[in-house]
N, C-alpha and C positions, 0 to 999 in steps of 0.2 A: 296662422298663416303660414305659408311655406315659402322658401326662397331657393332660387337657383344658387349653386356653389360658385362663390366668388374666388379671386386669386388668394384672398386672405385666409378664406376657409380652407382652402388646399394647403396653405402654409401651416395652418394651425393643425390641420389633420397630419401633415409631415412631422411636425413637432411632437405630437402625440405619439405617432409610431416610433420616433427616435427614442422618446422616454421609454416606451416599452421595451425597444430593443437594448437599451442601457440596462434596464432592470434584468433581462433575460441573461445578458452577458455577466453581469455582476453576480447573479445568483450561481451561474455556470462555474465561474472563476472561484467561488467559494466551495462549491460542491466537490470538485476534482481533489483538492488537497485533504478534504475531510474524508473521503472514502480512502485514499491512499494512505494517509497516516494511520487510520483506524486499521488497515489491513496489515501495515508494518507492526502496529503495537500487538496485534493478535498473534502474528507470525512470531515475534520476538518471544512474547510469553509462552508460546507453544514449545519454541525451540529451547527455552530455559527449563521449563517446568514438565515438558512431555506429557501433554495431556492424555488422560484416559479416554476411552470411548465416550462415556458422558461428558467429560470435560470438552471433547472435540465437537459433541452436538451443541452445547453451550456456546462454544466459539462462532460456530456456524449462525446460530440464531442472532447472536449479537451483531455479526457482521451484517446480516441481512436486515436486522432493525435499523442499523445506521444507514444503510443505503436507502432504505424505504423511507425513514424519517427525513433525510436530506433530499430525497426527491419529492416527497409530499410538500416540504416546506418550500422548495424552490418553485413548484408548481402554483402552489397557493399564492406565494408573493407576486408571481408573475399575472395570474389571473386577476388578483385584487388591485393591479396597477390600473388607475384610471386611464381610459383611452379617450374620453370626451374632448371636445373642443374648449370646454370650460376648464378642464384640468391643465390643458396646454396654455390657454390664456392666463391662468393662475401663475404657472411656471414662469412665463415670459414676464408678467408684472412683478413677480419676485426678483427678477434679474435687472429689469429695466423700469426704474421708477418715473421715467418720462411720460408714460401713459396715464398714470394716475388714476386707474381704475376704469379708464375708457375702454380698454380692450375687453375687460369682462362685461362691461355694458353692452359692446358690440355684440358679443357672444349671447348674450341674453335677449336683446333686441331681434337678433337674427333668428332665435329659435323660440320667439315669444308667441303666444297666442294672440288673438285679435283683442281680448280684454287687456292684456298687460300693455299691448302696444298703444291701445287707445288712451293710455294716461298721457302720451305726449303726441305732439303734431307729427303726422307722417312725413311732413316735409322736413321738420327738424331731425328726426330720426335718420332720414335719408341723407341728409348733410352730415350729420355725426359719423354715419357709417362710411362715407365718402372720405371723410377727413382721416378717420383712422386706417382706412385702406391705403391711402397716400402716405401715412406715417410708417406703415408696416411693409412698404415694398422692399426693404432692405432685410426683412427677416430671413435668416438663414438657420435652418434646423441643425446643420452641423455645428454652427457657432454656439446656438443656445443650448444644445444638448451635446457637449464634446464627449468623445469616448477616450479620450487620452488619459483622462483620470482615471481609467481602469487598467492602464498598463501595468501599474505596479501589482495589482492583483493577478492580472495574467502572466506577468513575470514569476510571480511567487508559485502560481499554478504550474506553469512550465518548468521551473527548477525543481519542484516536487516530482513531477513526472519524470524528467531528465534522471534525477537522482534514483528514482524507482527502477527505472530501466537499466541503468548502470549496475545497481546491486543485483538485478535479476540477471543480468548478463554475466557478472563476476561470480556470483553464487547460484548458476542455474540448477545444479543439482538439488540445493536447499530450497530454492523457489519452487521447483516442480513438486518437491516433496510436500511443502505446505500447502500448495494448491489441491494436492490429491488428499491430504488429510482432513482439510476444510470443506472440500465438496464431497468426499465420501467418507464420512466420519466412521462408518462401519468397517472400513477396509483397514486390515493391518498394515499399516505402512510406517516405517520407522525412520527417524532423522538419520541422514548419514553421519558417520563418525568424523569429527575434525581431525582425528590422528588416523593415520593408516600405516599399517604394519606389513612390510614385504620382505622378501629374501629367504623366507624359511621354506624348507622342503616339506612336502606332505607327510613323509614319514622318515625315520632315521634308523640306521643299523649301526651297532658298536660291538666290538668283541668284549666277553666277559672279563670285568675288571679293568677296563680302559675308561678313560674319560671321554666325554662327548663335548665337543667345541661346538656351539650354536652362534652363527652369525647372521645379521641381517641388517635392514635399514627401515627408519621410520621418517615418514613425509607428512606434510600437512603442518599441524600444530605439534611440534616436537617438545616433549616433556624433558626434564633434566633427568628423570630416571624412570626405569621400567621394572616391572615385577614378573618374576619367572614362577609359576606354579608347576611342581613336579608330583605326579602320583605314582607310587610304587607298592606293590603287595608287601605285607609284612610276612616274615619268615616262618611264623609260627601257625596263626590262624588264616592266613591269607586275606586278611581285612586290608582295605585300601589305606595307605599312609600318605599324607599331603604335606609337602614341605615347600616353604616360599622363600626366595631369594631376590634381593634387590640388586639392581645392576645399573650403573650409569649410562647415560647416552651423549654421544659426543654431539657438538653444536651441528654438525652436518647430518645427524639422524643416524649415524651408524652405531651398532652395538655388537657386543660379542659376550658369551658366557660359556663357563666351563662346568659342566654337569658330571658328577661321579666321583671316585669310580663307580661304575654300575655294574651290579651283580646280577640283577634280575630285569626283565623287561618292564618298561614303565610307560609314562605318557606325561606330556607337558603342554602348558598353554602359557602364552605371554600377554600380558597386560601393559598398555602404554597410553596414557591420556584417556580418552573416552572409548578407546578400541580394544578389541582382544582378538586373538586368533583361535581358530577351532583348536580342538584337543588333538595334539599330535602324538602318534604312537612311536615309541622307542623300542626297538627290537634288540635284545641282547644275543649275541651269537656265541657259540663256543668255539675255540681254536680246534682245528682238526684232529689233534691227538686226545681231546677230552670229550667229543660229541658222542 
């Protein structure tokens, strides 16, 4: 037998929708930190290890797997959430023992077939239903299914997103590099150096027999020392000879080095932290009377 929807039926339906909404919000609040933290873990690993192209493909597949798994898990839990009036009645009965199972009986009688309803007097069933309807006039879906309990989950998700946005804004170049590296594993993109070297000239000229003074500055992550490589041809077979010199860096990042005396043209390169300069040529000139 069928029945027209009563106010209690509508309230039970509202409770059911509220339960589904809470489940959806709960799963969403858990989904966001999982994806963000996975991305940060992969980005930090890539930054420290400097993945090769196969490693970057593996990184992309892991990230896509985590996102897909979290989405499927969220969707399945929301879809499997019971939406029937019986599920809503069971939820209310678990919170309010005063009904003593009568709310579940109401739902069963309201949705019963004629054979099931025939086990009791129709007048008795109608009286019981009216009594339950009177007892449940104050049922409030918002009170029975509060969403305030999710506030800590959403605060954690919001804090995760805020921290991620802050790091992205502060390390915008690194964030952009990681996005390109993970979205296009075949593209040759390297991480930006944390140490930056400046102040050097693209080329130097010095008179034969003089010393060359090289000055510059280091920014970003400033190391305590830097390393200067010098290439110069040997006098006999013209093979390249390399020498290395260590020099200290001041706390503000400035440095200076004295090279020579230089007899022949050479080339140099400076290493500091995880950065290095291109090879800089040094041209040795002769005094006017010796050219």
